[in-house]
N, C-alpha and C positions, 0 to 999 in steps of 0.2 A: 123812839127810844134810841140812844146811842150805847154802845159798848165798845171796849178795847180787851180784846183775846190776847193773852199770852200763855204760849204753849210752855208749860213748866214741868219739871221733874217733882217739884214738891213747892207748895206755898201754903203759908199761913198768916193768920191775922191775930194782934193782941189788942187786948183794949187794959190800960193800966197795968201792964205787964202780965195779964192772964191771957193764956191761949182760949180762944173762942172759937176759931175755926181753922180748918185745914184741909189739904188734899194732897195726894201724891202725884203721879203722871196723870196729867190732865189740862186743864185750863185754870188760870187766874182770870176772872172776868170782872172789870170794873164797868158798871151799869150806871146809867143816868136817864131818868124819866123826864122827857121834855114836856113842856106845856102843850096841852091838847092832846097828849098820848091816851090811848086806851089801853083796856086789857088785850084787844086785838093784837095791838102791836108788840106786847110783851109777848104773847103766844107765839106771833110769827118770829119774832127773834130768837125766842128760845127753840124753836123748832130748826132754824137754820145753823144755830150753834151747835146742836146735836147731830147735824148730819155734814156739818163742814169738815172736808176730808184735807186735814194738815198735818196727820201724823204719819212716819215714815211706814212703809209696808216692807216685805222680806227683801226687796232690792232697792230699798232707801229712797223709793219716791213718796212724795206726800199723796197717799192716796187712801188713809184710813181717817175714820171720824173717832171721836172721843169715845163713842159708844163701842167702836170696832174693837179698840184698844183695852176696853174696860176701865177707862180712865174716869175720874171724877173732875167737879169743879168747885173752886173757891168763889162766891159771888160777894162782891163788895160794892156799896153804893159809892158813888162818885159824881156829885152834882158838878163839880167842875168842868165835866166833859161838856158843859153847855156853856162855856167861858165865851163871852163876845169880846174879842180883841181888838176893837177898833181904837182904843186908847191904850194907855200904858197900864192901866189898873182894870183887869178883867171884870165884866159884870156877868151875871148869872141870871138874868131876869127871864130867860127863856127856858130854864128849868122848871119842871113842875113844881107846884107849891109842896113844901115838905111832907104833907098827911099824903096828898096824891102821889108824890113821888115814893114814899114808904110804900104804899099800897101796890104799885107797880112794879116796884123792886122786888118785893116779895111774891108778887102774883108771877114774875119772870121766874125765879127759883122755883117755884111750885110746878110751872109748866116745864122746865128744864127737868125737873126730876121725873115728872110724868113722861118725859121723852127716853126714860131709862137712864139718866146720868146722874150718879149720886152727887148731892149739892151739899156744901158747907156755906155758912154765910159769915159776913162782916156784922157788924152792929149799925143800924142805920143812924146817921147822924152823931155817931161817937167820934172822938179823936182817936184814929187807929194806926197801929204800925203794922205796915205789910211787908212780909219778907217772902222772897220767891227765889228759884233758880230757874231762870230762862232757858228753855230748850231750843237750841238753834242759833240764834234767838229767832224766834217767829212771833211776831206781834201784828194783829189785824185789827183795823179800825171797822166797825159796823154801825149803820145808821138805817133805821127802818125806813125813812124817806127814800133810800137808794136800793132797797132789797126788792 
């Protein structure tokens, strides 16, 4: 699985103008299940995200996890993280098929919540408007192939 984490002070997602998910201080997480991924990758990614120390401690060092600060996560499906950029028009054939992608996206969210992180979600496959206030900015790319 692949993910892009953005440390935020707040983030929200809307579908057709309706607010469907939001978080305060924590992460906006864009997630993509890749072809061949399993629940094990989703669980491993969730565990890593929950423990990742990128929030500032009392002396300003990135030393705290999202759990340590009592933060939350807004998790949004993002199949375009699978983009193959060899040409000028990206291809997405390395992304998991939609049904499998949705199942693993939801499993990731469930695993992250089980790690003690409050989770809100976007709507899989919907045309979403995502807004955020990036904190730092701190943006981290994760891929279970390299964890």
